[in-house]
N, C-alpha and C positions, 0 to 999 in steps of 0.2 A: 394084389393087395400088398405084397411085400415091397414092391417098388414105391408105392405111395407112402408107406411107413418110413422107408429109407429117406425119401425126400423130406418128409416132415421132420425127421430127426436132424437132417442136415440144416434145414431152415431154422429149426429150434437152436441148434448149436451156433449157427452164424449170428442169429439175432441175440443170443446170450453173450457171445463174444463181443459184438458191437456195443451192446449195453454196458458191458464191463469197461470197455475202452472209453465210452462216453462218461461214465461215472468217474473213472480215474482222471479224465481230463478236467471235469468240473471240480473235482476235489483239489487238483493242483492249482486251478485258477483261483479258487477260494483261499487256499493256503498262501498264494502269492499276494492276494489282497490283504489278508490278515498280517502277513509279515510287513508289508508296506505301512499299514496302520500302526503297527508296533514301533517301527522305526520313526514314524512321524511323532507318535506320542513320546518316545524316548527323547527326541530332539526338543520337544516342548518342555519336558521335565528337566532336561539338562540346562536349557536356557533359563528356566525359572530358578533353578538351584544357583546358577551363576549370578543372576540378578540379586538373589537373596544374600549371597556372599558379598557382592559388591556393596549392597546396602549396609550390611553389618560393618564392612571395612570403612565405609564413609562415616558411619555413626561413631565408630571407634576413633577415627581421625578427628572428627569434630569435637568429641568429648575430650580427647587429649589436648587439642588446641585451646579449648575453653579453659581447661584446668591450668594449662601453662599461662594463659592470659590472666586468670584470676590470681595465680601465684605471683605474677609480676606486679599486678595492681595492688594486691592486699598482702600484707605480711601476716595478717590474721587468717588462719585457715578455717575459722568458723563460717566466714562468708562463702568460702569455696564449698564447704559441706552443705550449706543452705542451698546454694545453686545446684549442686549435684542432686540433692533430694528433689527439688522442683523439676529439674530436667528429667530425672528418672520417672517421676510420676507422670509428667506429660508424655514421655516416650511410651510408657506402659499404656496410657489411655489411647494413644495413636495406634499402637499395635492391636488393642482390643477392637477399635473401630475398624481397622483394616481386616480383622478376622471375622467381623460381623457381630461381635459381642457388644453389648451396651455398657 
């Protein structure tokens, strides 16, 4: 009887050890997958941030160019103020539509 108990203990220990190794392997595999997804998501976030900064830069350049053009065309700054107000209202409306608001 002692011999069979010893064999069961050994089999139990070996199965437990193999189970622990399999669990560790599967956890490492899942962690690797999660890290890859995080890097991919970070790349997407970085590219969207860059695109947003480029959009803001282009809008600022456009507004600067139109301001300069109006100053050259009109010595009266009231026309420039009217245009800026209209431009800003249109720009806010476009941003609302882009964000899904009405």
